[in-house]
C-alpha positions in Angstrom: 5.8 -50.9 52.8 5.4 -48.8 56.0 2.2 -46.6 56.1 3.2 -43.0 56.8 1.6 -41.3 59.8 -1.8 -39.3 59.4 -2.2 -35.7 60.7 -4.8 -35.6 63.3 -5.8 -32.1 62.4 -6.5 -32.5 58.7 -6.3 -36.1 58.0 -3.7 -35.7 55.3 -0.2 -37.5 55.4 2.8 -36.4 57.5 4.8 -34.4 56.5 2.7 -33.7 53.3 0.6 -35.4 50.7 3.6 -34.9 48.2 6.2 -36.9 50.1 4.2 -39.0 52.8 6.6 -40.3 55.5 9.8 -38.9 53.9 10.7 -36.9 57.1 9.0 -36.0 60.4 6.1 -33.5 60.5 5.8 -30.5 62.8 5.0 -30.6 66.5 1.7 -29.2 67.4 1.9 -26.0 69.4 -1.2 -27.2 71.2 0.5 -30.0 73.3 4.2 -29.8 71.9 4.0 -33.6 71.4 1.6 -34.4 68.6 3.1 -34.7 65.2 1.0 -32.9 62.4 1.6 -32.1 58.9 3.9 -29.4 57.5 0.7 -27.3 56.4 -1.1 -27.6 59.7 2.2 -26.7 61.6 2.2 -23.4 59.4 -1.4 -22.9 60.1 -0.9 -23.2 63.9 2.0 -20.9 63.9 0.1 -18.2 62.0 -3.1 -18.6 64.1 -0.9 -18.3 67.3 0.6 -15.1 65.9 -2.8 -13.6 64.9 -5.0 -14.9 67.5 -2.6 -15.6 70.4 -3.4 -19.4 70.5 -3.9 -22.3 68.0 -7.3 -24.0 67.9 -7.7 -26.6 70.6 -7.6 -30.3 69.9 -11.3 -30.7 70.2 -11.6 -28.5 67.1 -9.5 -30.8 65.0 -11.0 -33.2 62.6 -11.4 -36.6 64.0 -11.0 -35.7 67.7 -14.2 -36.1 69.9 
């Protein structure tokens, strides 16, 4: 069985914890190439709308 990708922002499954690996996740607005879970994609979109930019990768869970 193929292991679904893990979201680098929150550590959850991509696209979500209910259907891991069922379809592609969202692309992060930070670099426009990193796949993240649907919930984090929505959070980044709202954060960009409110704050003007999503949180940088250095603030993501698991990032140095």
